[in-house]
DODRENMI-465782 format. One record per residue: z, y, x of N, C-alpha, C in turn. Coordinates in steps of 0.05 Angstrom, whole numbers, plus 5000, padded with zeros to 4 digits. Layout:
N
ZYXZYXZYX ...
This chain:
419
789635767147791335547153789835317163 790835167187789434997202789834737188 786534617183787634307174787934137189 788933927185789533687203787233597214 787633537243785033417259785133117245 782333087250781032827242782932547251 783532437230785132207236787932237224 788832477220791632567201790832727176 792332637158791632717135793333067128 791333217111792433497100795433467094 796333767091798933727076799433637047 798233707035798433637010795633736993 795133556972793533736954794133976938 792634066934793534356919795034356890 793534036879794434026849798133946851 799433876876802133736878803433996887 802534236886804634446899807134456879 806934476851808434476828810334286833 810034026838811433816842812933816866 811633906889813433946917815534176907 815234376893816834596893819834496881 819334266866821934206854823633986885 822433936894822833746920824433526910 823433436892824833176878823332966888 825032756899824232546915823932276898 821832336886821532176856818531976859 818231826838815631726838813931926828 811431996846809632206836806932166840 805032206830802132176835801332366857 803332586858802032776878802932796906 804332546912804932446942802632366956 801932496977800232396998800032137010 801731976997802131637018801131497002 798031546993796431326992795731296959 797031096946796531026923796831196899 798831366904799931616886802231466868 802931186876805431036867807531016883 810131046878811831046896813230746891 813430606909813830316910816630246910 818930506914821430416917822130356937 820430346958821630246987821530457005 823630617002824030857017822731107003 820931106987819831406973822031496955 822231366940823631486916826531506916 828031396937830231456941831631676964 833331686975834531916997833531807022 832732077039831831957064833631817081 832831637094834131467112833131417143 834731497156832931517183834431387205 833231157216834630977236834031137267 835831007286835031127312835230887324 833130847348833630667369833730847394 835930837406837131007427839030877445 838430857471840130647495843030717492 844030517483847030537487848230327508 846930167514846829967538844229987555 844029897583841829867594842130047618 838530057626838330237645838430507641 837330587612837530887609839930957589 842330797593844930887571845631137579 845031317600845631567607844031747590 841831697575840331827559841331807527 842631607524843131597493845431787483 847531847497849331997483848132337481 846332447498845232667487843232617465 841632437469839332437444841232337420 843632187418844532107393846332367384 846932527400847732807393845832967376 843632967393841533147376840633097353 840832777346839932717317842232737301 844932747315847232807298847233087281 846333307308846833577302844733687276 842233537283840033577263840333497238 842933237238842533077207844733317193 846633437211849133607195847533807187 845533917198844734227188842534147162 841433957166840033897147841833827117 843533687119845833627096847633847093 848334057113849334297103847834537090 845634437089843334637075841934537051 843234327044842334167015841233877027 841133797046839933517042837533507035 835633267030833333217018833733196987 832133346970831933286944835133326934 836833426945839933416935841333236943 840333066963842032826971841332857000 844132737007845132777036842632597055 842032617078840432487093842432267107 841931997106843131817122841931757146 843831747166842631657195844231377206 842431157214843530907217842830907256 844430907268844730897296845330567303 842830517319842430247333841730287364 842430027381842030107415839530017410 837830097433834929997443834829867466 837729877482837529767505835529777528 834529557543832929667554830429407556 828229397577826729177569827328887585 829628897592831028607599832028487581 832128537555833428427538831228497507 832028307488831328327460832328507445 834328637450835728827435834128977418 832429167424830829387414829329197391 828328957391827328877369828928777351 831628677357833928587338834328817327 834629067334835629347323833729407301 831229357314828829447295829029287272 829329047278829528877248831728937232 834029027240836029097225835729367212 834429557225833829767213831929767187 829329597193827729547171828829447150 830529247152831929087129833629277113 834529517126836429747116834629927093 832029907101830130087088829630347102 829730407122829030647134826730787127 825930987128823531097126822031187150 823831247174823231357200825331277221 824031217240825331137267825331357288 827431447299827631607323828931467349 826331457362826031307389824431097386 824430907410826730927431825231127453 826731227474825731437489824631237517 824831017517823030867537820330797536 819130847544816030797543816130427536 816630337560816530037560818129887533 820429997529821229917502820129977474 818730257477817530337453815330127455 814130037474811229807475812129567461 814829487458816129197451816029247419 816129457411817329497385815229667367 814029797377812229987359810129837338 809229627344808129497329809129417300 812029337308813829267289814429437268 814729677280816129927263813530067254 810730107263808830227247807930027231 807529807242806329567229807029557199 809929607195811429647168810829867154 809330067166808630277147810930467151 812830457177814730637178813830857199 814631077193814331307215816131287238 814931247264816531307286815331537300 818831697306817831897331819531867357 818631847375820131797398820232037413 823632167427824132377435823232327465 822832137477822432087505820831917513 818931767501817131567510814731707518 814431727543811731887555809831747570 809531527565807131397584804931517569 802531567586799431547573798631357553 799431097560798530877545798630897518 800731037513801331047479799531267468 798631417479796431647464794631477448 793031197457791031117441792330857426 794930847425796330557414795130587385 794330327378792730297350796330277329 797030477319799030517311799030617275 796130607266796030717241796630957235 796831127254797731437257800831457248 802531287252804931257246807131337272 805631387295807531357316807031687324 809731867333809032107340811032117364 810932317381813332377403813032657409 816032737413816433037413816533107447 816632977459816332987493813432927499 812833097520809733047526808632817542 806432727540805832507561805932607586 805832347604806832367630804832417650 802532587637800132667648800933007653 803133067642803633337648806133327667 808033167665810033147682808933077709 807332947709806332847739804833037748 803933217736802733437750804433617763 806233717742808533877756809633817776 810433557782812333437797810433377822 808133257821806333307844806433587855 805333777837803834047846806934177861 810034117850811934217863812434087889 812033867891813033757919810833847940 808933947936806534017951807534357960 808234427939809134737942811434757958 813034587957815434567977815134478003 812434438009811634408039811534098044 811033888029810533668027807233578030 806433468056803433378054803633078049 805032948059805432678054807532558040 807232398018808532367999809232007994 811131927995811931727988813131597956 812331387950813631357924814831117919 816931117901818730837897818430847867 817230627857816430597832816930367814 818430467790819230217770816230097759 816129907763813029687752813429637723 813129877714812629867685810730117670 810530087645808830317633808930587638 812130657638813130927643812530967682 813530797691813330857719810930867735 809030637727806330677742804730857728 804830977700803631167688803931457706 806431457705807931727721806931827747 807131547763806431507788803331617795 801831497777798431557776798431857773 799031977757798932267754800432367776 802432307782803732487806801532477833 800432167836798132207859795832317855 794332387829792532517821793532797826 795632937819796133207827796933287854 797633087872798233147897795833137911 794432927904791332937920790233197912 789933317886788433537879789433807899 791933757902793133937922793233947949 791933797957791233777984792433527999 794333467988796733257999795832958002 797132818005796732478004799232267994 798532057987800231897983800331658008 802731618015802331498037803831198038 805131188016806030928015806630937984 806530717966807730687941808430457941 811430357934812730097928813530037905 813329887897813829757864816729607865 817929617843820229427836820329367806 821129177801821529097770823929177756 824329177727826829217714828228997718 831129057722832528807724833428767758 831228847777832028787805834128967816 835328817836838328907842838128967877 835928897883835628917913832729157916 833629327928831329557936830429587967 831729417986831429478015828429448022 827029258014823929248021822629468013 822929567990821929827977822530098001 824930088007826130338019824630328041 825230038061823230038088821130038089 818830028062816030018060815530358061 817230498050816430788044817630938066 819830928074820931048097819831038124 818730738121817130658149814130838151 813531008127810631158125811531398134 813831438139814431728151813731938135 814231948113812732168088814532408094 813832658085815532888082817132928057 816432758039818132738014817332478001 819732487983819532157972821032217943 818932107926819432137896820431837886 822431797875823831627861823231577832 821431447823820631417794822131157789 824531237771826230967764827631097740 829730937733831830937715834530987733 836430847719838630927733838830677766 836430597772836430417791836430587821 836530887811836631057837840231007845 841431037828844130967839844530817868 842630577865842830397888840330497915 838630647901836230687918837030957936 838431167927839831337940840931377964 843131167967844731127984843030958011 841430758000839030628022837430868036 836331038023834831278034836931428053 838831528045840431698063841631568082 841631308085842031168108840131168125 837631178118835631178139835031418147 836731658145836431938150833932098132 834231998105832332148088834532388078 833432638082835332878070835032958044 837133058031836533147999834033277997 833333478015831033638003828933488011 828333248019825833078014825932907993 828232927973828732707956827732877926 825832737910825532807887825332617864 826232727842826932557819825232597799 825032427772824132477748825832457725 824532457694826432507677828332217670 827332027683828731767685831431747699 831731897714833931887731835132127745 833432357734835232667738837632707724 839732627735842032567717844332667734 846732677720849532787737850732557751 850132567785851232387798853932427816 855732647801857832787811860332477813 859932267800861532077799861031857821 858331877827857231617841857131637870 856731887878856431947910857932147925 858032137946860032417960859232687951 860332847948859633117951857333227970 855833357962853533407982851133237983 851932977974849432757985846532817972 846432997951843533017936843633367934 845233477951844533767946842133867958 840534027943837634067948835533917942 836433607927834833497918833533577892 831333537886830433657862828833447837 829333497812827433327796826433427773 824933327752823833467733824433317707 823833447687825433407660823633487641 822233387620820633527602822633637581 821233827572822634007550823634267568 824234487553825334737557828734667570 829634867583833034767586834734837560 835834707560837934657539838834967532 838835137516840635357510843435337504 844335577506848035547502848535457479 846135597455847035537428846435207421 844235037433844134797431846734587444 847534707467849934567489852434607465 852734777457854834817441855834647417 852934647408853034427380852934137391 851534077413851633817421854833737426 856033957438858933837452860833867427 860233977409862233997390861633697375 859133517374859033357363860633117382 859433197407860532937427861233137455 864233177454865033327479865633207501 864132877506864332797527861532767539 859132927527857332947541856733077571 855632877583855033007617852433117621 850633057601847533107610846233197578 844733367580842933397557840233347554 839833127570836633017568835832947544 833933067533832132967513833932987484 836733157487837433217463835833407445 834533567460832833777439830633627428 828933397438827133307428827733147408 830833007414831332857390831533007367 833333247372833933407346831433497333 829233537353826133607339825533417319 825433147333824632927322824832917293 828032977286829932917259828933137243 828933377253828333587242825333617223 823433527245821133517230820633247213 822233027218822432807195822632957173 825133107164826233247141824333447129 823333617148821633837140819333667129 818133427139815733297126816333207096 818933107096819933017065819933287045 820733457057821033697038817433787030 816233797052813233887048811833707031 812833437026811333267018812133216985 815433336982816633246961816932916958 817432836982817432496980818332397001 820632197000821232067026819931857035 818231827024815931587031814531637062 814931447078814231527105811231577109 809131487092806831557098806031857086 807431897069807532207053808332417078 810732297088811832507113810132477137 809432317138807032287165805032477160 803432497134801532637131802032927133 804033007137805333317136805533337160 806433227187807233297211805533497224 803133407220801033577245801033837231 800433877205800734147194802834347198 805634197199808034287197808234407226 806734317246807434327271805634587288 803434687269801034817278800435037265 799335257266797235457256798835617233 801235577228802235747203803935997214 805835997200808036257205809936097224 810936217246812336107266815636097249 816535957255819535867249820635707271 822935757280824935647299826835447286 827235207292829135077286829134967251 830434807248830434717214830534917192 833235027198833835187181832435397168 830835547195828835777187826535657169 825735417179823235337172823335217139 826335137138826435017109826835227088 827835457101827435697083825135777069 822735767094820935887082819135647062 819835347070818635237048820335197018 822935287017823935296997823335516977 822835736998822135976978818835936971 817535776988814635726967813435496982 813635276970813334976978810234946991 808435146990805935166997805535307024 807835417030808035577054807035457079 805235577096803935477120805535537139 807235317149809135347172808235237199 809235387221808535237248811635247261 812634997264815134927272815434927306 817535107311817835077340820635087342 821934847361824134757358825634847388 827834697396829434727417827834637439 826234447439824434337462822534517468 821934737451819234887456817234857433 814834967439812934957420812334657409 811534587392811134277384808234327366 805734197380803234257366802533927364 803133837344801833537349798533517350 797833307365794733257364794233037341 792132977338790732777317792032497326 793432487348794232217365797332217365 798832447351801032467348802632497371 801032657395802032757421802833047420 804633167429804433467432802633547450 801533717447798833837462799834087481 802534167480803034377498806234317498 807234367524809634327529810834487553 813834407562814434587584816334347598 816134337625817034147645819234337656 821934257655823734387677824134237699 824234457722825334347751828634367752 829834187760832334227765832634157802 835034317807835834237834838534217836 839834017850842333887850843434117864 846434107862848434267874850434097890 852034217901854234127918855033867910 855933897885857033667874855333447856 852833457861850933237857849933237829 850233567818849733597786847133757793 845133677773842533827766843234047754 842334297771842234557758839834697752 839234747728836134887721835135097740 832835047753831635227768829835387760 827235327746825035357743823635237721 821935307700820235187682817235197687 815935047682812735077680812134997655 810535097643809035077613806334987623 805134817602802234717610801434607578 798434567575797534447554796034167562 796134017540794833737544791733677529 
């Protein structure tokens, strides 16, 4: 069995195995959550999970698949017996974007409701506005999509994890992919926040290592509605390819680029804007454009389950990561024999690496139900998840999508790598 890296506690003391076997979420000196006494603040009651996922704002298109991913996991957890014989409760709240204080308000509501874990936000910028509020309260936070490298070394008391990889990996994949498609000179239009600039920096490093050159990089701010100057600056540098690193601002940027005779095969997108534009642009506008998205392609099984929860889904971005975040939270409670956030936190690294492979919540739960001391290695819908001592996944898959004639991104290839 691999022990947790320095900075994360090991799964549980040997003396606590008998208590864990009962899966009773009761006050217990065997919990690994600190003093050994549950204070009743989420430790001895049913597991309650809050979500901070976008229902409004620039990332609202990501909210529905992520919410569905959490709901699918919650249903599976409860259908297999819940946690400690009680159903897991999920409270959904809106994370909005960085132009509002909605995330902070939603976080306050969730903490007042006594949640033990928060899934989200998927935005790095929004995450930075609430991470201290959540982790400072001793509540577990797992983001399915906050990818800024700045979050790796955040002072979070070891309470912050993410099931999506740092943009170090996505930047490498996107930069290499553009060069592999024949682009030697590349322009960047970049959202000026932790997500955008961090991703742009890693694209730059990858492009330059591959022998290419970034000939222009133009920034804009969240809340901007005019992008003519950015487009003029980048197109004026006459690049072979242009990467648009944004959220739904792409809906305004793309028409400006195509009006300047930029062709679809010169356009590249990222996870924040690789979306279905069939209702936004004329057919063929983006045919041949490409974008990257962390995570393995959503398999048909997951798609079917997501659509059963929300038949109106138009994309599946980060649904797998949201499912995995919820499933791992529940498995942590089972392994700890407690719903205390600290006790759950102390299980996550061990549950994600080094033991017997199991895929998805139910298969992993069966191993723990049969033997609470079982050493498991959770793999999810998003791929293998092996948490580092900083809560980052250390290996991941990046999907490359190519747009069809209806302006819908279609799976093309996958690139895997380690961080």
